Every structure is written in structure tokens, then in C-alpha cells.
C-alpha positions as CSV (number, residue, x, y, z in Angstrom):
1,M,0.0,0.0,0.0
2,T,1.4,3.4,-1.0
3,A,1.9,5.9,1.8
4,P,0.2,9.2,1.5
5,D,2.2,12.0,0.0
6,T,3.1,14.4,2.9
7,N,5.0,16.8,0.7
8,P,2.9,17.5,-2.3
9,T,4.5,18.9,-5.4
10,P,3.9,22.6,-6.3
11,G,0.4,23.0,-7.7
12,S,-1.0,19.9,-6.1
13,R,-3.9,19.9,-3.6
14,R,-4.0,18.2,-0.3
15,V,-7.2,17.1,1.5
16,R,-7.7,19.1,4.7
17,A,-10.2,18.6,7.5
18,N,-13.6,20.3,7.3
19,G,-13.2,23.9,8.5
20,D,-9.5,24.0,8.0
21,G,-9.8,25.8,4.7
22,T,-8.0,25.2,1.4
23,V,-4.4,25.9,0.3
24,Y,-3.3,26.0,-3.3
25,Q,-0.8,27.5,-5.6
26,R,-1.8,30.3,-8.0
27,K,-0.7,30.7,-11.6
28,D,1.5,33.6,-10.6
29,G,3.5,31.3,-8.3
30,R,2.1,32.6,-5.0
31,W,0.2,30.4,-2.6
32,E,-3.3,31.2,-1.6
33,A,-5.2,30.0,1.5
34,A,-8.9,30.5,2.0
35,G,-11.3,29.7,4.9
36,Y,-14.3,30.8,6.8
37,V,-13.9,33.0,10.0
38,L,-16.1,35.0,12.3
39,A,-16.9,38.5,11.0
40,V,-18.4,41.6,12.5
41,G,-22.1,41.2,13.3
42,D,-21.8,37.5,14.4
43,T,-21.6,36.3,10.8
44,R,-19.2,34.1,8.9
45,K,-17.2,35.2,5.9
46,R,-14.6,33.7,3.6
47,V,-11.2,35.2,3.8
48,R,-8.2,34.8,1.6
49,V,-4.5,35.2,2.5
50,Y,-1.4,34.9,0.4
51,G,2.2,33.8,0.9
52,T,5.4,33.1,-1.1
53,T,5.3,29.5,0.2
54,R,2.6,27.0,1.1
55,K,3.8,27.1,4.7
56,D,3.6,30.9,4.8
57,A,0.0,31.0,3.5
58,L,-1.2,28.2,5.7
59,A,0.3,29.9,8.8
60,K,-1.6,33.1,8.0
61,L,-4.9,31.3,7.6
62,T,-4.3,29.3,10.8
63,E,-3.8,32.5,12.7
64,K,-7.0,34.0,11.4
65,I,-9.0,30.8,12.2
66,A,-7.5,30.6,15.7
67,T,-8.5,34.2,16.3
68,S,-12.0,33.5,15.1
69,N,-12.3,30.5,17.4
70,R,-11.6,32.7,20.3
71,G,-14.7,34.7,19.4
72,V,-12.8,37.7,18.0
73,P,-14.3,38.9,14.7
74,T,-11.8,39.3,11.8
75,A,-11.8,42.8,10.4
76,S,-11.6,43.4,6.7
77,A,-11.2,46.3,4.4
78,Q,-14.9,46.3,3.7
79,G,-15.6,46.8,7.4
80,G,-15.3,50.1,9.3
81,V,-12.2,51.6,10.8
82,A,-13.7,51.2,14.3
83,A,-14.0,47.4,13.8
84,F,-10.5,47.1,12.6
85,L,-9.0,49.2,15.4
86,T,-10.8,47.0,17.9
87,Y,-9.5,43.9,16.3
88,W,-6.0,45.3,16.1
89,L,-5.9,46.2,19.8
90,E,-7.3,42.9,21.0
91,T,-5.4,40.5,18.8
92,V,-2.2,42.2,17.7
93,A,-1.1,45.2,19.8
94,V,-1.9,43.4,23.1
95,H,0.9,40.8,22.4
96,R,3.5,43.3,21.1
97,L,3.2,46.3,23.4
98,R,3.9,46.8,27.1
99,E,0.8,46.8,29.2
100,N,1.0,50.5,30.0
101,T,1.7,51.3,26.3
102,H,-1.3,49.2,25.3
103,T,-3.4,51.1,27.8
104,R,-2.4,54.4,26.3
105,Y,-3.1,53.1,22.8
106,T,-6.5,52.0,23.9
107,A,-7.3,55.4,25.3
108,V,-6.3,57.1,22.1
109,V,-8.5,54.8,20.0
110,R,-11.4,55.2,22.3
111,L,-11.2,59.0,22.8
112,Y,-10.0,60.2,19.3
113,L,-9.7,57.6,16.5
114,I,-13.1,55.9,16.8
115,P,-15.1,59.1,17.3
116,G,-13.3,60.8,14.4
117,L,-12.8,58.0,11.9
118,G,-14.6,55.0,13.2
119,K,-17.6,55.2,10.8
120,K,-15.5,55.3,7.6
121,K,-14.8,52.2,5.6
122,L,-11.2,51.0,6.0
123,A,-10.8,50.4,2.2
124,K,-12.1,53.9,1.4
125,L,-10.1,55.8,4.0
126,T,-7.9,58.4,2.3
127,A,-5.1,60.7,3.3
128,K,-7.4,63.7,2.9
129,D,-9.8,62.1,5.4
130,V,-7.0,61.7,8.0
131,R,-5.6,65.2,7.4
132,T,-9.1,66.8,7.7
133,W,-9.8,64.9,10.9
134,L,-6.4,65.9,12.4
135,D,-7.0,69.6,11.5
136,Q,-10.4,69.5,13.1
137,L,-9.0,67.7,16.2
138,R,-6.3,70.4,16.5
139,T,-8.8,73.2,16.8
140,T,-11.6,71.4,18.8
141,C,-12.0,72.2,22.5
142,Q,-11.8,68.8,24.3
143,C,-14.2,70.0,27.1
144,C,-16.9,70.4,24.4
145,A,-16.1,67.4,22.2
146,R,-15.9,64.8,25.1
147,G,-18.7,66.3,27.2
148,L,-16.4,67.1,30.1
149,D,-18.0,70.5,30.7
150,T,-21.6,69.2,30.9
151,A,-20.5,66.6,33.5
152,R,-19.2,69.3,35.8
153,D,-21.3,70.5,38.7
154,Q,-20.8,74.0,37.6
155,P,-20.1,74.2,33.8
156,Q,-17.5,76.7,32.8
157,C,-17.0,76.1,29.1
158,C,-19.3,75.5,26.1
159,A,-22.2,74.6,28.3
160,I,-22.4,78.3,29.3
161,G,-21.3,79.6,25.9
162,K,-17.7,80.4,26.9
163,C,-15.2,78.1,25.4
164,C,-12.1,77.6,27.5
165,G,-10.0,76.6,24.5
166,K,-8.6,73.4,26.0
167,R,-7.1,71.9,22.9
168,L,-4.7,69.0,22.3
169,S,-1.0,69.8,22.5
170,P,1.2,69.2,19.4
171,L,2.9,66.3,21.2
172,T,-0.5,64.7,21.9
173,L,-1.6,65.2,18.2
174,A,1.6,63.6,17.0
175,Y,1.1,60.6,19.4
176,V,-2.5,60.1,18.1
177,H,-1.2,60.2,14.5
178,S,1.5,57.6,15.3
179,V,-1.1,55.2,16.8
180,L,-3.2,55.4,13.6
181,K,-0.1,54.8,11.5
182,S,0.8,51.7,13.6
183,A,-2.7,50.3,13.2
184,L,-2.9,50.9,9.4
185,E,0.6,49.5,9.0
186,H,-0.6,46.2,10.3
187,A,-3.6,46.4,7.9
188,V,-1.1,46.7,5.0
189,R,0.9,43.7,6.3
190,E,-2.2,41.6,6.4
191,E,-3.0,42.8,2.8
192,E,-6.3,44.4,3.9
193,I,-5.4,47.7,2.3
194,P,-2.7,48.5,-0.4
195,R,-1.0,51.4,1.4
196,N,-0.9,53.2,4.7
197,V,-2.6,56.5,4.0
198,A,-1.7,58.0,7.4
199,R,2.0,58.0,6.3
200,N,1.1,60.5,3.6
201,V,-0.1,63.0,6.1
202,R,2.6,65.3,7.4
203,M,2.2,66.6,10.9
204,G,5.4,68.5,11.3
205,T,7.9,67.9,14.1
206,P,6.5,69.1,17.4
207,R,8.8,71.0,19.7
208,P,10.2,68.8,22.5
209,R,8.9,69.3,25.9
210,R,10.6,72.1,27.7
211,F,12.4,71.3,30.9
212,E,14.4,73.3,33.4
213,P,17.2,71.2,34.8
214,L,19.0,72.1,38.0
215,N,22.2,74.2,37.6
216,A,25.3,73.3,39.5
217,Q,24.5,75.5,42.5
218,E,20.9,74.1,42.7
219,A,22.2,70.5,42.3
220,R,24.6,71.0,45.3
221,A,21.7,72.5,47.4
222,F,19.5,69.5,46.5
223,L,22.2,67.0,47.5
224,A,22.7,68.9,50.8
225,A,19.0,68.6,51.5
226,T,19.0,64.8,51.0
227,H,21.6,64.2,53.7
228,G,20.0,62.2,56.5
229,H,17.1,61.0,54.3
230,R,16.8,57.2,54.3
231,L,16.7,57.4,50.4
232,H,19.7,59.7,50.2
233,A,21.6,57.1,48.1
234,L,18.8,56.9,45.6
235,F,18.6,60.7,45.0
236,E,22.4,61.0,44.8
237,L,22.5,58.1,42.3
238,A,19.7,59.8,40.2
239,L,21.6,63.1,40.0
240,R,25.0,61.6,39.3
241,T,24.0,59.0,36.8
242,G,20.7,60.1,35.2
243,L,18.9,56.8,35.8
244,R,15.2,56.7,35.2
245,K,12.8,56.4,38.2
246,G,11.8,52.9,37.3
247,E,15.5,51.9,36.8
248,L,16.4,53.1,40.2
249,L,13.5,51.4,41.9
250,G,14.2,48.2,40.0
251,L,17.9,47.9,41.1
252,R,18.7,44.7,43.0
253,W,21.7,44.2,45.2
254,E,23.1,41.6,42.7
255,D,23.1,44.3,40.1
256,L,25.7,46.3,42.0
257,D,29.5,45.8,42.2
258,L,30.5,48.2,44.9
259,T,34.1,46.9,44.9
260,G,34.5,47.6,41.2
261,G,32.2,50.7,41.3
262,T,29.7,49.6,38.6
263,A,25.9,49.0,38.3
264,S,24.1,46.8,35.8
265,I,20.7,48.2,34.6
266,R,18.6,45.1,33.8
267,R,15.0,46.0,34.6
268,T,12.5,48.7,35.5
269,L,9.9,48.7,38.3
270,Q,6.4,49.9,37.2
271,R,2.8,49.5,38.2
272,T,0.5,47.9,35.7
273,N,-3.3,47.4,35.8
274,T,-3.1,43.6,35.9
275,A,0.1,42.7,37.8
276,G,0.4,45.7,40.1
277,L,3.9,46.7,41.0
278,T,6.1,44.5,38.9
279,A,9.5,44.3,37.3
280,L,9.6,44.7,33.5
281,P,12.4,44.7,30.9
282,T,14.1,48.0,30.3
283,K,12.6,50.6,28.1
284,T,14.7,49.6,25.1
285,Q,17.5,47.1,24.4
286,S,20.0,50.0,24.7
287,S,18.6,50.8,28.1
288,E,20.0,47.5,29.5
289,R,23.5,48.7,30.2
290,R,26.4,48.8,32.7
291,I,27.4,52.1,34.1
292,A,30.2,53.4,36.3
293,L,29.5,54.7,39.8
294,A,31.2,57.8,41.3
295,T,33.0,57.3,44.6
296,P,30.4,59.3,46.6
297,C,27.7,57.0,45.2
298,V,29.5,53.9,46.3
299,H,29.9,55.3,49.8
300,S,26.2,56.3,49.9
301,L,25.2,52.8,48.8
302,E,27.4,51.1,51.4
303,Q,25.8,53.3,54.1
304,H,22.3,52.5,52.7
305,R,23.1,48.8,52.8
306,D,24.0,49.0,56.5
307,R,20.8,51.0,57.2
308,Q,18.7,48.3,55.4
309,H,20.3,45.6,57.5
310,Q,19.3,47.5,60.6
311,E,15.7,47.9,59.3
312,R,15.6,44.2,58.6
313,E,16.6,43.4,62.2
314,L,13.9,45.7,63.5
315,A,11.2,44.3,61.2
316,G,12.0,40.7,62.3
317,E,9.4,38.3,60.9
318,G,7.6,41.2,59.3
319,W,10.4,41.8,56.8
320,K,9.5,41.2,53.2
321,H,12.6,40.1,51.3
322,S,12.4,41.6,47.8
323,G,16.0,41.9,47.0
324,Y,15.7,45.5,45.8
325,V,18.2,48.1,46.8
326,F,15.7,50.7,47.6
327,T,12.7,49.5,49.6
328,R,10.2,50.6,52.2
329,P,11.2,50.1,55.9
330,N,9.6,46.6,55.8
331,G,11.5,45.5,52.7
332,S,8.7,45.8,50.1
333,P,9.3,47.7,46.9
334,I,8.7,51.4,46.7
335,E,5.9,52.9,44.6
336,G,6.8,55.5,42.1
337,A,4.2,57.9,43.5
338,T,5.7,57.5,47.0
339,L,9.2,58.4,45.6
340,T,7.7,61.5,44.0
341,R,6.2,62.7,47.3
342,H,9.6,62.3,49.0
343,F,11.3,64.2,46.1
344,N,8.8,67.1,46.3
345,A,9.4,67.4,50.0
346,L,13.1,67.6,49.5
347,L,12.7,70.3,47.0
348,R,10.7,72.4,49.5
349,R,13.4,71.7,52.2
350,A,16.1,73.0,49.8
351,R,13.9,75.9,48.8
352,L,14.2,75.0,45.2
353,R,11.7,75.6,42.4
354,H,9.4,72.7,41.5
355,I,10.7,70.3,38.9
356,R,9.7,66.7,37.9
357,F,11.7,63.8,39.2
358,H,12.7,63.0,35.6
359,D,14.4,66.4,35.5
360,L,17.1,65.0,37.7
361,R,18.0,62.9,34.6
362,H,18.1,66.0,32.5
363,S,20.1,67.8,35.1
364,A,22.8,65.1,35.1
365,A,23.1,65.1,31.3
366,T,23.1,69.0,31.2
367,L,25.8,69.3,33.8
368,L,27.9,66.6,32.0
369,L,27.6,68.5,28.7
370,E,28.6,71.8,30.3
371,Q,31.7,70.1,31.6
372,G,32.8,69.1,28.1
373,V,31.9,65.4,28.3
374,E,31.4,63.9,24.8
375,L,27.9,63.3,23.6
376,V,28.5,59.6,22.9
377,V,29.5,59.0,26.6
378,I,26.4,60.7,27.8
379,K,24.3,58.6,25.4
380,E,25.7,55.4,26.8
381,L,25.2,56.6,30.4
382,L,21.6,57.5,29.8
383,G,20.9,54.4,27.7
384,H,19.5,56.2,24.7
385,A,18.9,53.9,21.6
386,H,20.6,56.4,19.2
387,I,22.9,59.3,19.7
388,G,20.5,61.4,17.7
389,V,18.0,61.2,20.6
390,T,20.6,62.6,23.0
391,A,21.6,65.3,20.5
392,T,17.9,66.3,20.0
393,V,16.9,66.4,23.6
394,Y,19.9,68.5,24.7
395,A,20.2,70.7,21.6
396,H,19.6,73.8,23.6
397,V,22.6,73.0,25.8
398,R,24.8,72.3,22.8
399,L,23.8,75.7,21.4
400,R,24.7,77.5,24.6
401,L,28.1,75.7,24.5
402,Q,28.6,76.8,20.9
403,H,28.0,80.4,22.0
404,Q,30.6,80.0,24.7
405,A,33.1,78.4,22.2
406,I,32.5,81.2,19.8
407,D,33.1,83.9,22.5
408,T,36.3,82.1,23.5
409,L,37.5,82.1,19.9
410,S,36.6,85.8,19.6
411,N,38.7,86.6,22.7
412,V,41.6,84.6,21.3
413,L,41.4,86.4,17.9
414,R,41.1,89.8,19.5
415,H,44.2,89.3,21.7
416,T,46.1,88.0,18.7
417,A,45.2,91.1,16.7
418,E,46.4,93.4,19.5
419,D,49.7,91.5,19.7
420,T,50.4,91.6,16.0
421,P,53.4,94.0,15.1
422,R,52.4,97.2,13.2
423,P,53.4,97.3,9.5
424,D,56.6,99.1,8.5
425,D,56.0,102.8,7.8
426,G,59.3,103.3,6.1
427,D,61.1,105.3,8.8
428,D,63.4,102.5,9.9
429,P,66.5,101.8,7.8
430,P,66.2,99.0,5.3
431,L,67.5,95.6,6.2
432,C,70.8,94.7,4.6
433,A,70.7,91.8,2.3
434,A,72.9,88.8,3.1
435,P,75.7,88.4,0.6
436,V,75.4,85.6,-1.8
437,H,78.5,83.5,-2.3
């Protein structure tokens, strides 16, 4: 008896189970797979996917059928933008984004994308539709559009005929635009639409968020105010290394080499809706790095370790061993909001202006730049993915340094001009020529 052919030749058909769909090779050489899946409105529809190989086409069809079996309707170009965005969030983005990022994407889709573009057909969406919607979003008061004013006990905007003009910032508009581009890019990859029309809409580059880092005098005053605080080592580490809040809170003792004076940044501690306070991978691959520690930081960490041992003895059985460097008095991890409250209290103690905790990171980078440290070294210390990010964020500092450099050069040239001998006016006797032998 002849065994069944498990590797059919190109162009041949193979019998598949009922509901698994069909896979065959087209005349143009591509492979096509077709099957029935759940569609919007609790109906069934036949979908077709394509691939360069039989395995590729079959994998795409299997993924769509598996999604359908989970009760998630498959979006299509004939459906609306709202249905596709919902499908994209629930089946694609949820597996490829961090939870907090996915939460922000969901909010953007719910507040802006679906109300503005949800009723349009995905296949008929044009760049003009996107541009017109973004222009309208740019000039619309959000109190009026989202009904925030009517929900207030005492309306103070459009409900009383006086618009407060609460419009979206350019950074928020750019973020909304980027979410739409990401969603439509996936539609292109699944061959639902031929091109990403959102990419043809130019938003312009928004100005980066302005920040006011601490100068050298303010930084010294802040460090002086932290002395005696149980988290003094954390604040000194933040100002001397520029670590992010989550990276500081996610440090574990095994990440530190106090003898060699280094720290390995491997994780970030953040609160999520599902897991609560949890350790996550660093922001980017470049953020996972090893940095050098200044001698004052090493001494502060050694003192902090001794303090933590004392707190552990006092807590006794109530001590919660987490392994983190910076913890609450009972050993449990520190919330980011708790750290912010301590930081604001220290600013008031030092009688400094109010800044964000993240501005300690900007302060460290700014002070390093002003001391002539090369940009590539600062990029590695901060864990930026590209040096262009570092150059863009601190462009204002580099411009100020350029002014200082130009002034220094002007002083040199001015002194050089004053020291130059005056030209010969002809009163002195001519020099005698050397005899030629």
C-alpha cells in the first residue's frame, strides 16, 4: 500500500479537514489559502490570505481561524475603521506592546480615533480624510467634544457659551497620529489595504517638551537637603548617573558591584493594571547597560546597605525580602508615587523651584555636557537607543556651549590682533641683504 504524500509537489492539492480551509498555488506562483472565519455582526465570511510559500500562506490562515475560534471577529477592508481598530488592539497590539503602552493606545483609540474616523470604511479611507480629521482635532475644544463640561457640577466652558479653548498639544496630536499609523501599517501587512494613507499626512515635528534642569548650584543645594534622608543614596544616584525612576526602583543588590564601582541596569519597576507593582524589561535594548559609579555614590550605597540591615533586624518576621536596593522600611518595593512625594518634600526643604523627578536625569546630562563630556559618553550613560536622541533632547545645551566656544575664539582672535606687530612705515633703515656666495 502506497503511503500518502506528505510533501505535495507545487500546484497539487491536499485534502484538509472540514473547516481548515484550502491551500493551493496560483498561476503567478504565489500560494493562496482560504477559509471561513467569524466576521463583524456575528456572521461568517470567507477570507483569503497569500504567501510566497505554502507554509507561509497556511500559517496566516491558521492564525485567522484561531482568532476566530476565540470569538474575536476578523476585520476586513470592507468593514469600518472602528471594527479594525478594535480587532488590532485585541489581537495584535496586546501581544506586542507593554501593558502600559497598550493602555495608552486603547485610550487614544477610544477618545479620538473611533469618534473621528470609526464610521469610515477601511478600504475607502484616504489621506485627505486623515488630514481633515487631524486639522479638526487640532482646533476642537476637548471639554466640548468629550462632554467634560456638561458633566461638571458648575459648567464653565461651552455649556455656558464660553469656550475655555482646551485643545490638544502638538505632542499629543503627534502621538494620536502615530497610533493610527501603527494600526494601518498592520492592515497593510495583512494585505487588507494596499497602502498606509496615514503616512502620507505630514504633521510636522512638534517642539520637544521644555524642561528646566538644575544648575550646578541648585544641584549642590539639593544633595545637601538629601543628607540624613533614608533614600539619600537613591537621590544621589539619580543626580550623578541620570537613571530613570523605574530603573532606580528596579535595582537589586546583585546588580551592584560596589568593589568595582559599577551598576548593571537590567529592569524597571512599574505599576500595571493587571500585575500591580512588577519588574519589567528595560525601556529599550540599549537601556540594558552597565554604568560606572562615582565614589560618593559607592559610599552612599554602602551606608544604605548598612541601614537596610538594621531595618531588617527591627522588622523581624515582618520583613518582606524583595532583593531590591531601595525599599520601604519593611523591605517591600517602593511605589513611584511615593518616591515623587519624597522628592517634592526635599525640593521644598532645599527651597528650590518645583521640577519633575525626571528632570534629575536631564540635570545630570546637562551638567555633564557643560563640563565638556562627549555626547557619545552621555548617550551610553543614559541608555539612549541612538545618539540622535541625545543630540535632539539636549540641543539647547549644545547651542549654549557653541556660544561659549565662539566667544572664547573671539577673545583669542582679539588678543592675537592686538599682539600683531604694526606694519613698516618706512622710517626705519632697510635691512641689509645677506651676501650671496
